[in-house]
N, C-alpha and C positions, 0 to 999 in steps of 0.2 A: 132238617126242613126248615125253610124261612118263609116268612110271611111278606107277600109282595102287594103293594097298593097300586092299582091300575085304573087308568082312564082310557076308554077305547070306544070305537063306533062299531054299533050293532049292525046286523045285515039290512034293517030297515031304514038305517041312516041315521038313527038317533045315538046320543051320546050317553053312555053309562060309566059308573065307577064302581069299584068293589075292591075285594082281595081275596087272594087265594094262597094255598100252600104249595110250595115247589122246592125242589132239591137245588135250584139255581135259577139264573136269570133265562138260559135257554129253554130250560124246562117250563118255565112260567110263560115264555112265547109259545111253546108247543101247546099248552094247555088252552090259551087264549084262541090259538087257531081252531083247536078243537071245538070250542064253544062258538066259533063263528063270529070272533071279535077282531077287529083291526086296531093294533095297539096306537095310542097317542102318547101315553105317558105310562112308564113302568119304575116304580122304584121299591127298594126294601125298606120294610118297616124298622126303625131304629129304636129297639126297646119295646117294652111292653106299652101298647097303647099311643105310642107317640109316632107320629108320621116322620117319614125321612125328610130332611130338609129338600132333597132334589124333587120332590112330589110339589109340583106347581100348580097354580089355578089354570083353568083352560085359557085364558088370555095370554098366558106365558107361552103356551104350548103352540098356539098359532098367532105368532107376532104379524105385525102389519108389514109385509115385505112385498117388494115387486113380485109379479107373476113368475119371471125368471128365475128369481131365487127359490121360490117355493118349489118349483120342479126338480130342484137339486135335494131337497130334504127327504127325509124319510117319511112320506105319506103317500095316500092313495095306493097304487099297486105295489110301491116299494115298500110300505109299511108290512105287507105281507112276507116280505123277504127273510126276516129273522127265523120264521117258523119253517120255511121250506129249506133254509140252509143251516138250522140249528146245529146239525150234525158235524158241520165242517171243523170247528175247533176241536172235537173229540177224535177226529180222524187220526189214525196213526202218523206220527211225524215222519216227515221225510229226511233224509239225509242231505244236509246243504252245508256248502262250504263257504265261508266269508272271511274276508281279510280284516274284518272290524272286530271289536271287543264283543263278547256275548253280552255285557252290560252296559252297552253304549250304541246310540244310534250313530253310525259314521256319516260322513258326507255322501260316501257312495250309496249306502242303504237308503238314505233319504231322497236322493236325486232318483233313484230307482223307483221309490214310492211315488214320488212327484209325476214322474213321466208316464207311468203305469196308469196312475189315477186320471191323468188327462186324457190318455188314449181310451180309457173306458167311458169317460163321460162323453167324449167326442164321439163314441160309437154308439150312444143312447142308452148306456147302461144306468139305470137308476143309482143315486149315490150310495145308499145302503147296501145295494148289492155289491156295488165296486168296492166299498171298503170291506164286506166279508171276503171277497175274491183275494183282495190285497193281504187280509189277514191270513187266509189260507197259504198264500204264496210267500210268507214272510222268510227273510233269509235267517234270523235267529229267533229264539225264544222270546228273548227281550223285545225284539221288534214287534213279534206276534201279540205280546201283551200291550204294547204301545199302541198299535193299530186298533186292538180290540177296545182299547179305552176311548179312542176317538170314535169308534162305531156306536158304542153305548151311549156316549153323550150326544151324538147326532140322532139316534133312535129316540132319547128321552126329549128332543125337541130343540136342541141347540143348533145354531148354525155351524158350518164347518169351521169358520174361523174362530167361534168362541170355543169349539170343541178343541182345536188346536192350541187355543191360548192356555188351556189348562196344563199343557206340557211344554213350559217355557225352555227347558233343556233340550227338548227335540226339535222344535219350531223356532226360529228366530223371529224377532219382532218385525222385520221386513216382510218376511214370509208370510206371516199371519195377516199383514197390512194388505199385501197384493191379494190374498185369498178373500179377504173382506171385500175388496173392490171389485174382483170378479163375481162373487156372489151378488152384489149389489147391482151390477150392470148385466148380469146373465151370461157371462162369457168365462165362466170359471174354467172350463177346459182349455181356453186360449192363455189364460193367465199362469195356470199350472204349467203349461208347456213352456212359457217364457221363463217361469221359476228354475225349471229344469236346465234351460239354456243357460241361464245366469250361473247356476251352480256348476255346469260343466265347464264354462269358461274361467271361473275363478279357480277350479280345480287344475285345469290346464295351465293356468298362468302359475299357480303355486308349483305346480310339477316342474315347470321349465326353471324356476328359480332353484329349486332343490337339486335338480338334475345337474345345473351349472356348478352349484358350490358342493356337489357329492365329493368331488376329488379334493379340493382343498380341506374339506371337514374330515375326511380320512386321514390326510397328511397331519392336520392338527391333532387327531386323536393318537395317531402313533407319536407323534413329536412329543406330546405330553406324557405317554407312557415311558418312551425312553428318558425322558428328563426325570421322572419319578424314580426309575431305576438308577440312573446316575447319583441323584441327590442322596437316595436312602442307601444304596449296597456299595456303589462303587467309590464315591468320594470319601466317605469315612476310611476306608482301606488305603487310598491315596494320601489321606492326611498322616496316617501313622507312618508312612515311609520317610516323609520328611521330618517328623517328629524326631525320629532316631538320628538325623543328622544336624538337628538344631537350627534348621534353615528358616530364615525368614521369608514367608510367602509373599508374592505380589499382592498388592492391595485387590485386584479383582478376584484372585484366588481366595483370599482371606473372606470376601463377601459371600463367594460361592460355598465355601466350607460353613460359614455362619449360618448361612439359609439351610445347608444340610442338616446342622445340628439342631436348627429349629424345627425342620419337618420331622427329624426321628424323635424328637422330644414332645413336641406339641402338635403333631399331625393331625391326630384325630380331633383334638379341639379346634384346631383351624378349620377343619372340615366342618364341624358342628355348627361354628360359628358363622360360615359361609352358608350354609344350609338355612339358618334361622335368619340370617339378613336377606337372603333370596326370599324366603316365605314372608317376611314383613314388607319387603318392596313390592312384591306380588299383590299382597293384601291391599297396600296402599294404592297401588295402581288400579285395583278393582273398585276402588272407591270413586264417587262422583268427582271430587276435587282432584285426586291422582290421576284419574282417567283424562281430565281436561288438561292437566299439566303434560302429560305424556302425548296427547294428540297435539297440542301446541308445539311440542319439540319436535315432533315428526313433521309438522307443516313447516317448521323453519330450518330443517335439515338441508343441507346443500343439494344433494342428490335425490334422497329418498322424499322429500316434500313435494317438489314438483311431480313426481310419479304418483304420490298419494293423492295429490288435487286431481290429476287427470282421470286416475281411475275412479274417484269419487265423482266426478262430473260425467264420465262415460256412464256410469250406473245410473245416475240422475235422468239423463237425457234419454236413455235407452227404456227406462221404465216410464217415464212420462209420455214419451211418444206411444208406447205400446197402449198406454190406457187410453190416451186421447184417440187414438186409431179404433179402439173398441167402444168409443162413444161415451166414455167417462167424462164428466164435466170438468173443467180445468182447474176449478179449486180442489175439488175431491182428488184429482189426479196428483195435484202439487203435494198435498197432504200426504199421499201414500209414497210418492217418490222420493220426497226429502227423508224419509225413514231409511231409503236403501243407501244413503250416503255413508252411514258409519261413523264419521267423525263428528262428534257432537258440536264442535265449534263450526264446522261447515253447516251443520244442521241448523244452528240458531242463527246463522247469517241468511239462510234459504227462507227460514220461518219469517223472518222481517221482510224478505221480498214478497212472501205470500200475502202479508197483511197489505202491502201496497195493492196487490192484485185484487184483493177484496174491496179495496177504496176505488176501484174501477180503471187503474193504470194499466198500461200495456206489459206484457210480461218481459220483453227485453229489457226497457229501461228499469223495471221492477229489479231485474236481477243484476243490475249495473253496479250496485254498491258491494256486491260479493266477487270482487276482482280476485281474491284468492282461488276461486273455483271457477270462475268464466272468464275467458280472455276478451279483448275488445273485439276481435274478428267473430268469435262464438255469439257474442251479444248482438252483433250486426246482423248475422245469418238468422238467429232466432227472431230478431225485429222483422226483417224481410219476409220470412216464412210466415209469420203470424199476420202480416199485412195481407199476403197472398191467400190466406187460408189453407196453407199446407204445412201447418207446424208439426203435425204428428210425423209424416215422413221425413221433414227436414231433421227432427230431433234423433230420429233412428239413423240417419245417414250420418250425422255429427257424431253419434255414438260409435258408428262403425269406423270412420276415419280416425277418431281418438284412439280406439282400441289397436288399430294398426300401427299409429304412431307411438303409443304406449309400449307395444311388444318390440319395436325397433330400439327404444330407448333402454327398455329393460335388458335386451341381450348385449347392449353396449355396456351398461353399467355392470351387469354380472361379468362380462369379458374384462372389464377394468379391474373388478375386485378380486377376481381369481389370482393374477400375478401379485397383487398387493398382499393377498394373505400368504402366500408362498413366500414372498421377501421377508415379512415379518417372521414367519416361522423359521426361516433359515437364518436370519440374524440372530433370533433368540437361542436357537440350538448351537449357532456359531459361538455366541459369546461365552457358552458353557465350555466348549472344547477348547476354545483359546485359553480360557482361564486355568483349565487343567495341563495344557500343553506348556505354558510358559515357564513353570518351575522345572520341567524337565530338562530345560537348557543349562539350568544351573546346578543339575545334580553331579556333573564331574568336578565342578569347582569344590563342592563340599566333600566328595569323595576324597580328593587329593589333600 
């Protein structure tokens, strides 16, 4: 049994505080319902006589938020939901099949969570009840634990964005920023639907790239397998044949034989060294400095750079247009939309533009110095739309046009990359075979 500290509203509307013994959080909610209490805060006591850090004063339990936001929290009738649905987590687990790992929230699971939550809120289901439903319908036990954690924090008085921010590995920063904007503006269901659409588009784009590169990747793996077999098993026996004749091997063959000896003698050490080097490089890239260097390299790359810039611009325009269309002020919308860009170098450039907008300048000219992200024609369209008062719809239209153009460029780039990969694979394997075939032409001379 554990001791829980609670703050609740009595049937006569007065607020009361106290403590109770319960076997768990759901049992505590059940006891509070029996006593006729509507929970505001519930936290387990940490140690003897010490209050849990999560048990906050009443001012924190009811922060000053717009009315539209408060309706999405676990208050009023929604606060009764934990008691009536407290048995849901204890229900027998249903058999469910998922392509993701049991210890990870995959993009597919997160997209389904986002879209279903949007549908439930749009249908008028209270937030706490919607989270209970999602918890019950979770695809994996780990996802059920994650959704339960979000639900518990919302019931404790947090906003949905703050509750999600406690799980940064599950909810990306831009995801949380959009949820926060949706809660503030009172259109959380609309924002969640947009997030799900963004996730679906990104997954579709990644799927197109992977599908196009699948055939060359399979060939590359097979080629590497054949290469290892030749270098480790076949070439050493090939070497013994010429050693008996005392023949001098061609230079290219000697190089191949030398590489074969190196792989046989130090292959495991080479693999370990490569693994350590990859780990160190990955760690460096995850650091602030390394990430900026990598993002700068991506932007300067001949083919990938323009594609990355267009993709970032499309996300920025679509998100900003959606937020403006829902009534979010321009400055708030810009602060949220810039987080969707992903590339920190471009984020910094847009941040400078936001400062100029705060000073009273128009959006189009303010974005003009960020030419790596916005072309001249795009800036002109933004300026005209801002003057005519249809900035939100124009930004969404720009995003649609850019995504269509990006899809065509991506297909062309992948179509060009496939034969190039095949050419390099064939050339690499061909050099090995030529190096082995050249000495065969001189075997007859040595036999004579």
